[in-house]
N, C-alpha and C positions, 0 to 999 in steps of 0.2 A: 504493500500500500504506500501511497505518497505521504509526505509529511502532513499535509492537510487532512488526509483520511485518518492517519494515526491519531492526530490531535483531536479531531472530532470524535473518534471512537473513545478515547480516554475521557473526554468531557461527558459523553453519554454514560460511560461506566460510573463516573463520579455521581452524576445526577441520579442514576438508578440506585446506586448504593445508598444515597441520601434518602430516597423515597422509602427503601426497605427499612431504614433505621428511623423513619418518622422525622427526618430533618429536612429543612429547606436546602436545595442545592447550593444556594449562595453562602451557606454556613461553612463550606469547605473551599479553601483556596488551593489552586493547583500551582505548584512550583515546577517549572520545566527544567530538568537537569541536563545541560548541554555538554557535559564534560567530554573532551576529546573530539567533539564535532566542531566544524568550522563556524565562524561568526555569521556566515551567510545563512546557515540553518536557523540561527537565532532570529535573524531578520525575517525569514519566511514565516516562522511561527508567531513572531510579534505582529506581523501583518494580519494574522487571524484574530487578534485581540488579546493575546497573552501578554501579561505584564511582568509576572514574577519568573525570574530565571536564576539558576544556581550553578555553582561550580564546586568541585571537591578541593581544588588546589588554588591557593591565593594567587600564584603567579599566572595561572591560566585565566583566572577571573579578571585580573588587572589587564591582561592582554586583550581578552575578548571584549571587555567593557569599552576599551579604547577603539576597538575595530568595528563594532556594530553600528549600523546606521539608524536603527529604530530609536526614537526619542522616549524619554520618560519611563525607562524600565527600572524595576526594583530588583537589585542583585542580592543574592544570599550566598554565603559561604557555608557549605554543609560538611566539609571535610575537616579533619583535625588541623588546628593552626599551631605551628611551632612558635615558641616565644620569640625566636630570632626573626620571624617573618611578620610579627605584629606591625612593624613599620610600614608594611605594604597595604595594610588594611585602612580603608577610608570610612569616615563616619556615616556615609550614605549606604553602606553595605550592612546587611543584617547577619550577624554571626550566630549560627545554630549550635556551636560546639564548645561552649565555655564549660570546661569540665574539671578545672583544677585551680587552686589558689595562685600558683605561679603565673598562670595566664591572666587571671584577674589583675594581678599586680602590674603586669606589662600593659594591659589595656588601660588601667588607670593612669600610668605614666604617659602613654601615647596620646590619650585624649584629655589632657588637662584643661583645654579650652573648648571642649565639645562633649557630646554624649554619644556613646556607641550602643546601639540596640542589640541585645543578645538573647539567646535561649540557653538555659542550662541543659547540658547533655547528660543523660542518665543511662547507665548500662543495665537496662531492665531484664535482659536475657541472661545476664550473669556469665556470658562467654568471655574468657580471658583475651580473646583476639579482638574484642570490640572496645572502642573508647567509651568514655563516659564515667561519671562518678558512680560508685556503688550506691544503691538505695539506702544502705545503712549509714552512709556518710553524706547523704544528700542535705540534710538539715544543717550540718556543720558548714558545708560549702555555701549554702544559701545565706547563712548568717554572715559569713566572711564577705561574700560579694555585696551584701546589703550595705556594707561599710564603704563601698567604692562609689562615690557620687557620679563618676563619669560613665558608669555602666547602668543601662536601663534594661531590666529584665522583662521580656514580653511573655515568656512562657517556657515550655520544656520541649526537649527533643529526645527521641530514642530510635534504635533500630532493633527489629525483632530478629530472632534466630532464623536462618535460612533452612526451613524445614517444611515438610508436607503436613505436619501436625498443626491443624488450625487452632486447637486448644492452646498449645504453647505460644503461638503467635499472638493470639488474643490476650493471653495472660500478661504478656509483656506490655502490650498497649494499655490494658486495663490498669496495670501498676503505675504507668506514667500518669494516667488520668487521676488516679487516687493521690499521687504525690502532688499534682497540681492543685487539686481541691484542698489538700492540707496546707499548701503554701498560700493559697488565696485566703484561707481562714486566718493565717498568721499576720497578714497585712504588712509584711516587711518591705515590700517593693511597691512604691507609689506608681500608679498607672499600670499595674500588672494586668495583662489582657487575657491570660489563661490560654495562650496559644499552645496547641499540641501538634508539634511537627513530627509526624510518624506515618509510616506507610510508604512503600516504594512500588515499582512496577508490578512486582509479584504479589503484594499483599495489601495494597492501599484500600481495597474494598473492606477487608477485615478491620483495618485501622479506622475507617469511617464508622463502622459499626460500634467501635469502642470510643468514639468521640473525637477523632482527629479533626483539627481545624485547618491544617496544612499538610498536603501530601506531596512527596518529592518523587516525580516520575521522570525517568530518563529514557531507557531503551524502548519502552512502549510508545514513545513519541518519536524519538530520533533514530531508533534502530540500534542494533548491536554495535559495539565499538570494535 
């Protein structure tokens, strides 16, 4: 299928998943993950009305952001950010992977005269290979980040295990939702929006069923890399 057909199919899947969950389709934002694909693909999908785009690597995000022709796009960084690469991050990018105190320190130093919007990344699957703060350490990290005025926390992010077991996938997503509800109740982040960035090409419909507000879809739109 063409990029347009792929994109429209994903939009239909999101809308149908929302209907099944009793949610309005506009309650879920699609983030198109264009990693390793050319900037021209971003322009093609943006021409269809897509606004939110993401990259895994900060260097590729910087390069692609400078290359695309489409105006007024919102860029997201969804891959792990090394502390020595924080200098490449700009305040108009939303970081989904704040997962440790050392990164919070670097962000605070980098954005002394601005505010950077972030999501706290949680390793809800418990897999050693995945980034994210452990759920048991989540509150401590949240308390630490709350002391950093340059960081604006919008919500939480996670990745589920790559498995055919739908129960295990949904369990990870449900855990993130529960953590977010607890964080909202604590009221330590002014302007907290309760974003739940969870779900990718293979499991975003399950994520929507568990309350995802943002789904990160790459290969289902752009094709395999």
